[in-house]
N, C-alpha and C positions, 0 to 999 in steps of 0.2 A: 581274350577269350581264357588263356592261360592264369592271368591276372587273375579272375574269378575263380576261377577251380581254384589257386592255390589257397585265395582268400575263407572258400569254402571249406577246405581240406585242414586249416587254421581252426575254424569256428566247431566243426566237428570233432578235433581234438579235444578243444577246450571245453565242450560236453561231454565228452566221453571223459575226460578227467575231472570232471564234476560229478557225474553219474558215479564214476569211482569214488571219491571221498564222498559220498551220497551215502554208497552201498556199507563203506566202512563202517563211519558213523552207526547206521543203523544195526547192521552185526552188532557195535558195541554196546547199543542201547535193548537189543535183543537178550545178551547175554547177562545183563544187567539185572534184566526185567526176569528172566531163568530164576538166578541168583534168589534175588527178593521171593520169590513167590516161594523157593526151596524154605527159604528162611521163615516165612509166613508157615508155612506146615509143619516144621520142626517147635515152634513157638505155641504152636496149637495143639500141637502131640503131646507137648511138655506141662501145657494149661490143663489139658484131661487129663494127665496123670496125676498131680498135683491134686485137680478137684476130686481124684476119685479118693485117694490117701484121705484126702482130710474127711472127704464123705465118711470113710470106715471109722478112722479115729474118732469123728462127733459121734458117730452112729453107736459106737463102743463105750465110751464115757458117758454118754447123755443117758444112757439107760438105769 
């Protein structure tokens, strides 16, 4: 009985370690995804500003 209990404890320890590694990996993935979303918004904002400036310049010289 004690042998089975020790084996179960070992399995639970391994499962817990695996879950900890998965949790760490998921946290890194989520952090990277957040960075990429921020970069996307910065690029979109820069594109909008550049497009607006281009529209003003073209509108000024198109007359």
